[in-house]
N, C-alpha and C positions, 0 to 999 in steps of 0.2 A: 465863660462857662459854656460847655457843650449843650446844645439844644436838646431838651427832653422829648422823647418820642411820644406821640399821642397827644390829644387835646383835652381829654378828661382830667378832672382834678385828682391829685393824690387823695387818699382817704385814710384817716387815722381814727380808729374806733377805740376809745378808752373806756374800759369797765373798771370802776373802783369798787371792789367787793364790799358789800354790806354798808355802803355809804347812804346815809339818810339825807333826803332832800333838805329837810329842816335844819341841818347842821351847816348849810352853806349860806354865806351872806346874801347871795342873790335870791335865795328862797326865804328871805326874812329871818335868817339865822344870825349867828355872831358875825359881825362885819369883819372881824380880825381873823376869822378862821380860814378864809379862802380867798385872799386878794387876787390870786392869779386866775382861778376859775371864775371869779366875779368879773374880772376884766374881760375874759373871753365871752361871758354871757352878755356883758354890756355892749359888746360889739357884734353880737350874733343873735340867734333865736333861742329863747328860753321857753320851754313847755312847762307851764305851771302845774298841770295835772297829768303827769305820766305815771302809770302803775305797772308793776311787774305782774306776770301771769302766775308765778309760783314763788314761794319764799325760800327756796334752796337753789344752789348754783346750777346743778346739772340740768334741771328742767328749764330754769329761767334763761340760762345762757343758750341752750338749744333753741328756745323760742326767739331770742334776740337774733340768732344766726339764720333761722329758718322762716320767720314770718308766720309761724303756726303756733297755736295753743299746744301745750303738752299732750292733751288728749288726742290731738290730730297727728303730731309727729311721733308719738308713741313712748317718749321717755317720761314716765310718770312716777319714777322713784329716784332716789338720790344716793350717791356714794355706794356704800356696802349693801344697800337695799335694792340696787338695780338687779333685776332678774334676767336670766337668759331669754325669757319671753319678751321682756321689754326690748332687748337688743334685736330679737328676731323680728318683732313688729316694726321697729325703726328701720331695719335693713330692708324689709319687704316693701315698705312704703316708698323707698328710693327718694328720701328727702334730700333736696338740694340745699346746701348751706351757703352762706354769703361768700365765703372764700372761693367755693367752687364756681359760683355764678360770676364773680369778678375775674377769676382766673380764665374762664372761657371768654371773657370780654377783653383779654389782653393785659390784665393787671399782673404785676409781680406781687405775690401774696406772702406776707411775713407776719409772724406772731411771736411775742415774748410771753410765754405762759407754760404751765407744766401739766395742765389737765389731761392732755393726750386723748386716747380713744377716738371717738368719732369727731371730736373737735378739731383734729388734725386734718380732716378732709379738705382738700383744695389748697392747702398751704405749701408753697415752695420751701419755706423755712418755718419750722415750729420748734421752739425750745427756749432755754434760759441759761445754758451753760457756756461761758466764754472759754476761749483757749487759755489754758493755764500752764505755767512751767511746773516742773516737779516740786520746786521749793515753795511756790505760791500755793500749790495744792496741799503740801505738808503743813504750811502755816494755817491754811483755811481749816484743815481737819483737826489740828491740835489746839488752836486758839479760838478761831471765830465760831465754829459750830457749837462747841461746848458752852461758850458764853451765851449764845443766843438760846440754846436749849435750856440753860439754867434760868434765864429770864422767863421763858415760857412755862417752865415747871412752876415757878413762883406764882405766875399769873393764874395758871390752872388751879393751883391750890386755893387761891383766893375765890375763884368761881365755885369750887367744891364746898368751901366754907359757907358761901351764901346759900347754895341749894340744899345743903345738909340742914340748915336752919328752917327751910321752907317745907321740907318733906316730912311726911309722917314716918316716924321711926319704926322699922320692921326689918326682919331678915331679908325679905324680898326687895324692899326699897334700898337697903344698904348694898346688897349685891348688885342691884341695877346701877346704883351710883358709882360703885367701883368699876363696873364694866364701861359706863359712860366716860369716866375719867381716863381709863386706859385707852379707850378708842380715841379720845381727844388728844392724848399724849402722842399716839402714833401719828395722827394727822398733823399736829403742829410740829413734830420733828421733821416731817417732810416739808411743811410750809416754811420752816426756819431756813431752809436752804435758799429760798428765793424771795422771802417776804421782806423786801427792803426796797423802798421806792427809788432811792438813788441808784441802787444796783440795776434795777429794771431800766431806768433812764439811761444809764451808761451803756447798756447793751443796745438800746435804741439808737444812740448816737452813732455807733459803728454801722448798724444796719442802714440808716438813712444815708450816711456818707457813701456807702457801697452802692446803694440802689437809686441814688437821687436823680439819675438821668433817665429813669424809666417811670412809667406810671405805676405807683405801688399802692397796695392796700396793707396797712399795718394795724394789727390788733394788739393792744396792750392791756394786760390784766394786772392791776395793782391790788395787793392783798393786805396791805398794812392795816386797813380799817376792819379787817376780819378778826374776831376774837382769837387769841388773847391780846391783840392790838400791839402793833409795832410802833413804839413811840420813842425815838432817841431822846436823850436827856435834855437837850436844849429846847425841845418842843413840849416837855412835860411841865405842867403847872400844878402846884398844890393848892391853888387858890380856891378850889371847889370844896375844900373841907379837910377833915382829919385823915388819919391813916386807916380808917375803916376800909375793908376790901372794896365796898361799893364805890366809895369816893376815889380810891386809887384807880379803879378800872374806868370810871367815868373820865378822869383826867387823862388816862392813856388813850381813850377813844378820841377825845377832842384833840389831843396832841397828834394822833395818827392822821387825822383829817388835815391838820396844818402841815404835817410832814409831806403827805402826798401832794398837797397844793404847791408846796415849795418845789418839789421835783417836777411838777408840770410847768412851773416857771422856767426851769432849766430846759425842758423839752421845747418850749416856745423859743428860747434863745437859740437852740440848735437849728430849728427851722428858719429863724431869721438869718443866722450866719450862713446857712446853705442857700439862702434866697428862695425858700420853698413856701414860706408862710402864706403868700398871696394866692398860691395855686394849690392849697391843701384844704380839704374839708375835714374839720375836726369835730368829732362827735364824743360827748362826754355823758356817761350814764353809770348806773350801778345795777347789779343783778337783782338786788333786794335791799331793804333797809336793815334796821337793827332795833331791838327793844332794849333800852337801857334802864330797866326797872319799871317802865310803864306797863300797866295791866298785870302786874305781878310776874312779869317775865324778865329775867335778869341776864343781860349780856348774851343774848342769842336772838335768832331771827325766826322763832316759831310764833304763831299768831298771825291773823290776817288783818290786823289793825293798820292804820295809815303809817305808823312809825316803821312798819316792816314792808308795806306794799307801795308806798309813795316814794318814787325814785326821781332823781334829777335826769333831765334830758336837755342837752344844750348842743346846738349846731353853730359852727363858726365857719363861714365861707363868704367873705365880704364881696367877692366878685359877682355873686348871684344873690345872696340873701341880704335883706335890708338890715341896717344897723339897729340894734337894741329894740327887738320886737318881742313881746310876751304873748304867748298863745294860751288862752284860757280854757279851750275845749278839752274834754277827756280824751286821752290817748293811751295806748299800751305799747309794750316792747314789740309786739308783732307788727306794728306799723312801720318799723325802721327799715327793713329790707325792701318792702314795696316802695317806700319813698326813694331809696337809692336807685332802684330799677327805673322808676319814673324819671328821676333826675338825669340818669345816664342813658335814657332811651333804650333800655333793655326790655325786650318782650317778656312779660311775666305771666302770661296766660297759663302756661304749662306748669307753673310752680304751685298753683292752687293755694295762694296765701289766705290765711284767716284775717290778716291785717289789710290795711288800705293806705294809700299814699297820703303823706302829710302836706304835700305841696299846695293843695287848695287852701289849707289853713294858713300857710306861710304867705301865700299870694293875696290873702284876704278874700278869696272867692267863696269861702264857707266859714262859718263861725264854729261849727262842730262837725265831726265825722262819725262820732259814735255817742250813744246816749247812756252807755254803761261801761264799767270795767269789770272783768271777770278774773277771779284768782282762786287758787287752791293750795293746799299743803298736805303732806303725807309722811314726812320723816319723823317728827316728834309727836304729832297728833294729826288726825284725819279730819280736815274741815274744808268746806267750799264756801265761796262768798261772791257777792255781787255788789257793786257800788254805783250809784248815780250821783249827780251833783248834790242831791238833797238827802238821800237815804243810803244806808248800808245794811245788808242782811248776810249773816253768817250761819252756817248749818253744819252739824256733824252727821254725815250720812250713816255712820254706824250706830247712831242713836245714843252714843256715850260721849265721845269727844275727849277721852282721858288723855292728859298730857303726860308723856312718859318721862319728861324731865322734872316737872313740878309735882307729879303724882296727884293731880287734881284736874277738875274740869274748869277751864277758864270761862267764866260768865254764863255757862249753860250750854245746852245742846243747840238751842236756837237763840240768835242774837239779832237785835234790830236797833239801829241808831238813827236819830234825826240829826244829821250832820250840821244843819244850819243852827240848831239850838245847842248842839253838843259836839263841837268839832274834835274834841279829844276822846270821843267814844267812851265816856265814863259811866253812862247810865244805860243799861240794857232795857229798852222799852218794848220788848217783844210782847209781853202780856198786856201792855197798855194800848198797843196799836196793832192788833192782829190783822186788821183789814189791809193796811199798807204793807205789812210784813208778808201777808199771804200773796199779794200781787208780785212782790219781788221774788218770793219763793217759787211761784209758778214760772216767772221769767227765767230764773236760774235753772229750774228743772228742764224747761224747753231748750235752753241753750246747751246744757250738758248732753241731753238726748240727741240734739242736732249734731254736736261734735262727734259723739260716739257713732252715729249713723254714717257720718262722713268718713270716719276712720275705717269702719267695716267695708264701706263701698270701695275705698282705695285699696284695702287689703285684698278684696275679692277681684278687683281689677288687675292687681299685680299677679295674683294666682293665675287668672285667665291668660294674661300675657305670657307668663312663664310656661303654662301648658301649651299655648299656641306655638311658642318658640321651640319647645321640646318636640311637639308634633311635627313641625316643619323640619327639624333636624333629623328625626326618625325617618321621615318621608325621603329626604335626600339620601340617607344611608341605604334605605330599601332600594332606591333607584340605582345606586352604585353597585349593590350586590347583584341586582337583576342583570345589569349590563355585563358584569363580570361572568356570571353564569352563562349568559347568552354567548359571550365570546369563547367560552370553553365548550360550548355545544351541549350544555345541560338543559337549556331552555330554548324554546322557539322564539 
């Protein structure tokens, strides 16, 4: 085999959308749900307490790629709620994403995903469409897509039935429900084109074989565990109950986890066949979790409870990392890029990360690098939260916290949980322990004010730099004009 250029490892970042840490065997979940991921964790580093910064994909994925909180990188809305102002701020901050950083360090950068927009920055290849013949395209459009769309429509109708029972009946709530379902249909129709783990892995197989003699960074986004859940028949189990919509959707989610895990087993086989496994850093995480009826939230990822914010994070790279180590300290997605920069000896001072390197934890030099995890949400309801090892505090800044899906306020405007006594966050103890809640609220307010101040400073710095550049350009133009006039005899 031809020798690969460069001495750094290949890097494969796998994001499994809406995957809950608690559903993996290595996180004390069902041992049969994730044998391949569990095997990777058994031979690598497992971070027990990793938390997302936001509970929707756009903000969370941008934090994974940038090492910054959403308030710092500027993307604070999701999907159709992203405003021109969000994009203006993001662009003015000149945020460097992981693919751009690695591309500048000599990596071939590849992604199998469909998000597009700013996520494409720095990738040499970004997409999900294979080359197809005319007849394969025809078969795909006539048979495959309609079948997948029909499955999704049935699943979405099941979700609608569940939420219609929970909502207060009114003209306004009915109209809102119809709009939500139509929006979900549009989204899942697009998702149906690429939401299949085996399809994603088959594309990866071709990319790896093509680029295996170069240092590559490969980003894979698996969507099967995102509602309405892609679960092929052989992974679907009815053992969880009757034909009630709740039980069917639960079975589909658990089956989707098994299906993605099965596809990751095939990815590992590809790496072994191409003799790349020993020189590849594999990172597995999710952008957020999912609430599967917990806290009165049904098959969605709103809410800042641990079912939605606690995510897996696993590193596999036996050449450097010790076998089977579990890290207990609190960490967040924003620590991922600083860790890679530290590992690859990339100077990171200019990137102004909010996160910090995880290598001291891995090497045993420190037991913890942070005392809290910070998270927010804004798509379905507006809430902010902070978590320590012992307590969690959640607050609705608008003073209401109305959930637009459930048409109610979940647990109150302010929530406080003693996680040692109540790990499932079942009892809101805000009114029973206002002193501890007040401490966390002050800490939360200070953190958010600090992040807002940092963003404003960076925006102003960017404006000054832009003005300075424009001034310099104008000065050069003036000198050129003056020289021209002098040569024509109009000026001394």
